C-alpha positions as CSV (number, residue, x, y, z in Angstrom):
1,X,-22.1,-2.2,-19.1
2,X,-24.5,-0.5,-16.6
3,X,-23.8,-2.0,-12.9
4,X,-26.8,-1.9,-10.7
5,X,-26.6,-1.2,-7.1
6,X,-26.7,-4.6,-6.1
7,X,-24.0,-5.7,-8.4
8,X,-22.0,-2.7,-7.0
9,X,-22.3,-4.2,-3.5
10,X,-21.2,-7.6,-4.7
11,X,-18.2,-6.0,-6.3
12,X,-17.3,-4.3,-3.2
13,X,-18.2,-7.2,-0.9
14,X,-16.4,-9.9,-3.3
15,X,-13.2,-7.4,-3.4
16,X,-13.0,-6.8,0.2
17,X,-13.1,-10.7,1.0
18,X,-10.4,-11.2,-1.3
19,X,-8.3,-8.6,0.3
20,X,-9.1,-10.1,3.5
21,X,-10.7,-6.9,4.8
22,X,-13.9,-7.1,7.2
23,X,-16.1,-4.2,6.2
24,X,-18.1,-2.6,9.1
25,X,-21.8,-2.5,9.3
26,X,-23.1,0.1,6.9
27,X,-19.8,0.3,4.8
28,X,-21.3,-1.1,1.5
29,X,-24.1,1.5,1.6
30,X,-21.8,4.3,2.3
31,X,-19.6,3.3,-0.4
32,X,-22.7,3.3,-2.9
33,X,-23.6,6.7,-1.6
34,X,-20.1,8.0,-2.2
35,X,-19.9,6.5,-5.7
36,X,-23.4,8.3,-6.5
37,X,-22.0,11.6,-4.9
38,X,-18.8,11.2,-7.0
39,X,-20.7,10.6,-10.3
40,X,-23.2,13.6,-9.6
41,X,-20.3,16.0,-9.1
42,X,-17.4,14.7,-11.3
43,X,-17.9,17.0,-14.3
44,X,-18.1,20.3,-12.2
45,X,-15.3,19.9,-10.1
46,X,-12.9,17.7,-12.4
47,X,-12.5,14.9,-10.0
48,X,-11.4,12.0,-11.8
49,X,-11.1,10.2,-15.4
50,X,-12.3,7.0,-14.0
51,X,-15.9,6.4,-14.7
52,X,-18.5,3.7,-14.2
53,X,-19.5,2.1,-11.1
54,X,-17.4,-1.1,-11.4
55,X,-14.2,0.8,-12.2
56,X,-14.8,3.2,-9.4
57,X,-15.3,0.3,-7.1
58,X,-12.2,-1.3,-8.1
59,X,-9.8,1.3,-8.9
60,X,-10.7,3.8,-6.5
61,X,-12.5,2.1,-3.4
62,X,-10.8,-1.3,-3.1
63,X,-7.5,0.1,-4.1
64,X,-7.7,2.8,-1.5
65,X,-9.2,0.2,1.4
66,X,-6.3,-2.2,0.5
67,X,-3.8,0.0,2.4
68,X,-5.2,-1.3,5.5
69,X,-3.3,-4.5,4.8
70,X,-0.2,-2.6,4.5
71,X,0.1,-1.3,8.0
72,X,-2.2,-1.1,11.3
73,X,-4.6,2.0,11.1
74,X,-7.1,1.3,13.7
75,X,-7.4,4.3,16.1
76,X,-4.4,6.2,14.4
77,X,-4.2,9.9,13.3
78,X,-4.1,9.9,9.3
79,X,-3.7,12.7,6.8
80,X,-4.3,12.3,3.3
81,X,-2.1,14.7,1.5
82,X,-3.6,15.8,-1.8
83,X,-6.9,14.3,-1.2
84,X,-8.6,15.3,-4.3
85,X,-12.0,13.3,-4.6
86,X,-11.0,11.6,-1.3
87,X,-8.8,9.0,-2.3
88,X,-7.6,7.1,-0.3
89,X,-8.6,8.9,2.8
90,X,-12.4,8.6,2.6
91,X,-12.5,4.8,1.7
92,X,-10.0,4.2,4.5
93,X,-12.3,5.9,6.8
94,X,-15.4,4.0,5.8
95,X,-13.6,0.6,6.0
96,X,-12.0,1.6,9.3
97,X,-14.2,4.1,11.2
98,X,-11.8,4.5,14.1
99,X,-9.3,6.4,12.1
100,X,-9.1,10.3,12.9
101,X,-8.8,11.6,9.3
102,X,-7.6,14.8,8.0
103,X,-8.1,15.5,4.3
104,X,-5.4,18.1,3.0
105,X,-6.0,19.7,-0.5
106,X,-4.8,22.7,-2.4
107,X,-7.7,23.5,-4.6
108,X,-10.9,25.3,-3.4
109,X,-13.4,23.5,-5.4
110,X,-12.2,20.1,-4.1
111,X,-12.1,21.1,-0.6
112,X,-15.7,22.2,-0.9
113,X,-16.6,18.7,-2.5
114,X,-14.7,17.0,0.3
115,X,-16.6,19.0,2.9
116,X,-20.0,18.4,1.3
117,X,-19.1,14.6,0.6
118,X,-18.1,14.1,4.5
119,X,-21.4,15.8,5.5
120,X,-23.5,13.9,3.1
121,X,-22.0,10.4,4.3
122,X,-22.0,11.4,7.9
123,X,-18.3,11.1,8.1
124,X,-16.3,12.9,10.7
125,X,-13.1,14.2,9.1
126,X,-11.4,17.6,9.1
127,X,-10.8,19.1,5.7
128,X,-7.8,21.5,5.3
129,X,-7.6,23.9,2.3
130,X,-3.6,24.6,2.0
131,X,-0.8,23.5,0.2
132,X,1.3,20.6,1.6
133,X,4.4,22.6,1.9
134,X,2.6,25.3,3.9
135,X,0.4,23.2,6.1
136,X,3.3,21.0,7.5
137,X,4.7,24.3,9.0
138,X,1.5,24.9,11.0
139,X,2.5,23.7,14.6
140,X,-0.8,21.8,14.9
141,X,0.1,19.8,11.9
142,X,3.9,19.3,11.7
143,X,4.9,16.0,13.0
144,X,1.5,15.3,14.5
145,X,0.1,12.3,12.6
146,X,0.9,8.6,12.9
147,X,0.3,7.9,9.1
148,X,0.4,10.1,6.0
149,X,-1.0,8.7,2.7
150,X,-1.0,10.1,-0.9
151,X,-2.2,9.0,-4.0
152,X,-0.9,12.2,-5.7
153,X,0.7,12.1,-9.1
154,X,4.2,13.1,-8.4
155,X,7.7,11.5,-8.2
156,X,8.5,9.8,-4.8
157,X,11.4,12.2,-3.8
158,X,8.9,15.0,-4.2
159,X,6.4,13.4,-2.3
160,X,8.6,12.5,0.5
161,X,9.4,16.1,1.1
162,X,5.8,17.1,1.0
163,X,4.5,14.4,3.3
164,X,7.2,13.3,5.8
165,X,7.0,16.7,7.6
166,X,3.5,15.7,8.7
167,X,4.5,12.5,10.3
168,X,5.5,12.0,13.9
169,X,8.7,10.1,14.8
170,X,7.9,6.5,14.6
171,X,5.0,6.9,12.1
172,X,4.9,6.0,8.6
173,X,4.3,7.9,5.2
174,X,2.6,5.4,2.6
175,X,3.0,6.4,-1.0
176,X,0.6,4.7,-3.6
177,X,2.6,3.7,-6.6
178,X,2.5,1.4,-9.6
179,X,4.3,-1.8,-9.6
180,X,6.9,-0.3,-12.1
181,X,8.2,2.4,-9.6
182,X,11.6,0.9,-9.0
183,X,13.4,3.8,-10.6
184,X,11.7,6.3,-8.2
185,X,12.5,4.2,-5.2
186,X,16.3,4.5,-6.1
187,X,16.0,8.2,-6.9
188,X,14.1,8.7,-3.6
189,X,16.9,7.2,-1.3
190,X,18.7,10.6,-0.6
191,X,15.5,12.5,0.1
192,X,14.2,9.8,2.7
193,X,17.3,10.0,4.4
194,X,17.5,13.6,4.5
195,X,14.0,13.9,5.6
196,X,14.7,11.7,8.8
197,X,13.2,8.2,7.5
198,X,14.0,4.9,6.3
199,X,12.2,2.9,3.5
200,X,10.7,0.1,5.5
201,X,9.1,-2.2,2.7
202,X,6.9,-2.3,-0.4
203,X,3.5,-3.9,0.0
204,X,2.1,-5.0,-3.4
205,X,-1.4,-6.2,-4.1
206,X,-3.5,-7.0,-6.9
207,X,-6.8,-5.1,-7.1
208,X,-9.5,-7.7,-7.1
209,X,-11.4,-8.0,-10.3
210,X,-8.9,-6.3,-12.5
211,X,-5.3,-7.0,-14.0
212,X,-3.7,-4.3,-11.9
213,X,-1.0,-4.6,-9.5
214,X,-0.3,-1.8,-7.1
215,X,2.5,-1.1,-4.7
216,X,2.3,0.8,-1.4
217,X,5.6,2.2,-0.6
218,X,5.9,2.4,3.2
219,X,8.4,4.8,4.7
220,X,9.2,4.8,8.6
221,X,10.0,8.3,10.2
222,X,13.2,7.7,12.2
223,X,13.9,11.3,13.5
224,X,12.5,14.7,13.3
225,X,12.5,16.3,10.0
226,X,15.0,19.3,9.9
227,X,13.3,22.7,10.1
228,X,14.4,23.8,6.4
229,X,12.2,21.1,5.0
230,X,9.8,21.2,3.2
231,X,11.2,24.0,0.8
232,X,9.2,26.3,-1.3
233,X,7.4,24.1,-3.8
234,X,9.1,25.8,-6.8
235,X,12.4,24.7,-5.2
236,X,11.4,21.4,-4.8
237,X,10.5,21.0,-8.2
238,X,13.6,22.6,-9.6
239,X,16.1,20.7,-7.3
240,X,14.4,17.6,-5.8
241,X,16.3,16.0,-3.0
């Protein structure tokens, strides 16, 4: 079913209301411009398998913005690790403009897309073209962020080693997972401890207008990550913590 611009705005506004998120002025127009930009560039950059305005609104934009209920974001320095098409970082920035946002992506075409997207939307965000295990060793990026977020498709123990080195002591890493991630949580316990962190809680939420329940795994950084982490990616894959 084709969704009009007005219907898209209704889905976004209604979904945000159900989530208890107050969208700032102009946010709905920015989300619609984001949707149009994504639709135009999807095929050429291989960005996402999700198509259609309604599913994009619910399964990308509202899913990402829902993280604002998981922990305070206002005024904080945030890095989106493996940002891809900009999720969840760009929707978070639209819904909470005070975020100081960095989008980290290892694929050149996607970095170009993210840079063009931010310019088109008038969003102030840094885009970094690097692998996570390399970027987290840059002095200006290691343990410099209040929050790291990731919706990347990887096991939690792997994501922890890639993302926690970016987070300052006292900050959090939020991994976006499905409701069926209990086994991942159990297997990631050793990694979380070794990397200087502790599991704080799991924030579960329903995506409005869908039958999808999501889980935001919130991991609190309690001490500096040892210098030996992260390891080379081949080693991380072969022998996860």
